[in-house]
N, C-alpha and C positions, 0 to 999 in steps of 0.2 A: 878645580873648583872651590868656592868659597864654603866652609864652615859656618852656616848661619848662626848669631849670635843668640836670639831669643830662642827660647826652649818650644817643645811642645805642648799644648796648654788644652784643657778638658773642654769639651763641648758637650752641653748638660742637655736634657730636655725643661722646657718649661713647662709646666703643667696648664697653668692658667692662661697663659698666651696662647698655646696651643687649641684650647677650650675655646677661648674669646676669638680666634681669625678660623675655628675651623679646620687646622691645619697644622700640622707639626710643627714646631717653633722651640728653638734651642737658644742657648747664652753661651757665650766663652767665656772663660774665665781667667782674663789676661791679668789681675792681678797677681796670678803666681809667676810670672815672669823676672827676672832676677832686678829688674827696674822698678816693681811694682807698676806696670803700666804697657799698653798697649804700646807706647811711643818708642820704645827699643824696637821695636819692629823695623820702623820706617827710619828712625836715627841712623841704627846700626847699621842698616843697607844701604844709606846712603855715605856713612863715614867709609865700608870695608869697598864700596865701588869708585870713590873718590881717590882712593891711594892713601886718606888721609895719614899723614908724616906728626903731626900734634895737635892736642884737644886743646880747648882754652872755650870759656864762658861761663854764665852766671851760675850759680847752684842752688837757685830760691825757687826753682821748679818741677816740677815732673820730666818735663822734657830734658832741663839740666841736668838730674841724675840719669836720665835714661844716657843720653851723651855719654857720661862718667864712666857708664857701666860698658858702653860699647867699649872707650877708650880702655878700661883695664882687659875688657873681654880681646880686644886686638894688641894690648900691650906697646902700647903707644905712650908717649912722655905725655903729659897733662897738666893745665894751671887752673882751678876754679875760684872764682871768688867774686862779691858783691860788688855789680856794674852799675854805673849809676848815670843817668841822662846830663846829671849837672856836677862834676867834680867838681871841689873844694881847691 
């Protein structure tokens, strides 16, 4: 069984939304993930299931950072940098 990369994050009641909809509403604090966003959940799972051995990609986005965190968590070789559609 794989150990998931994301951590358990808090689910907190949201009073204003609960009052507005007359039903209990909560918010999930995904900003407490090691990558700072929910994207580690999907990217980490894909990388684990695919059996990735190397990681490469852009580093200027939340998704890129989540992939870098996944690579670290899986102890894989990585290469990150600025990618351009118009190389010089």
